[in-house]
C-alpha positions, -999 to 999 in steps of 0.1 A, spaced: -704 458 369 -698 459 407 -667 472 423 -658 436 436 -657 423 403 -636 449 388 -609 444 417 -612 408 410 -605 411 371 -578 434 379 -561 409 404 -567 382 377 -552 404 348 -521 410 370 -518 370 378 -523 365 338 -494 390 333 -470 372 357 -479 341 341 -473 355 303 -441 368 317 -432 329 326 -436 324 289 -404 341 285 -387 332 320 -394 295 323 -384 296 360 -420 307 362 -449 280 353 -465 303 329 -498 283 319 -502 270 355 -500 305 369 -525 316 341 -551 288 352 -543 295 390 -558 331 379 -588 316 365 -594 294 395 -592 322 418 -615 340 398 -641 311 399 -634 306 436 -647 342 443 -674 343 413 -686 306 418 -693 294 383 -712 325 372 -688 335 344 -669 304 338 -685 273 335 -673 242 351 -668 226 318 -646 257 307 -626 253 336 -623 215 331 -610 223 296 -584 250 309 -572 225 334 -566 198 306 -549 227 283 -526 238 313 -518 199 318 -512 195 279 -489 228 278 -470 213 307 -462 178 289 -459 192 254 -431 220 267 -412 192 283 -415 168 254 -406 194 229 -372 203 249 -364 166 253 -371 159 216 -355 188 202 -322 179 220 -325 142 214 -332 148 177 -302 168 169 -281 143 190 -279 157 227 -272 131 251 -273 131 290 -245 155 294 -260 177 268 -294 181 286 -278 183 319 -254 212 304 -285 229 287 -306 231 321 -272 242 340 -267 267 311 -305 279 314 -300 286 352 -266 303 347 -277 321 319 -308 336 336 -284 346 366 -256 361 344 -278 372 316 -317 379 324 -337 371 293 -309 368 268 -288 347 291 -318 324 294 -321 322 256 -282 317 251 -276 295 282 -292 265 274 -276 265 239 -242 271 253 -248 246 283 -257 217 261 -226 223 238 -203 223 268 -221 193 283 -216 173 249 -180 186 247 -174 173 284 -188 139 273 -162 138 245 -184 147 215 -165 165 187 -174 202 184 -198 197 154 -218 172 173 -219 194 204 -229 223 180 -256 205 166 -269 191 199 -269 227 213 -291 238 183 -316 210 189 -318 222 224 -325 260 214 -350 246 184 -367 226 214 -369 255 239 -383 277 210 -412 251 202 -420 246 238 -422 284 240 -443 287 211 -467 260 226 -469 278 260 -475 311 243 -503 296 218 -520 278 250 -516 309 272 -534 332 245 -563 303 240 -569 303 279 -567 342 282 -589 353 253 -618 326 265 -618 339 299 -622 372 288 -648 361 261 -668 344 290 -665 371 313 -676 399 291 
């Protein structure tokens, strides 16, 4: 293995780590960053290690992860009764939670934001709490989906390179 390939693999691995961090911090587009790492690797190596078919599969998985993450969050919130205000509150809670409390705030923020949004819209405490719980469940499901897809891409990538 030549030094240029080693440097490229180190850069790609750093990009993968940044993408992996995005699974926990949703402000970073996790799987798209990981996919970008693969694209950069392919751009410098041609299709010597990663075939065009594999790159296409990674592209489909990346798009699939974005769609499923979005759907999981919306369905989780909707299934447990969150309305428009609950979803707006969850988004605001995610941003404020990240700013105020880092990773913990990012997890708790959408839950509290959904509850606040539902209370503002006039729902009862129990309904608001249920909507907050649904938002949290949707967040967890979306996170697990991104984690699984990220691991599939990373494991396949390294199995093709080595």
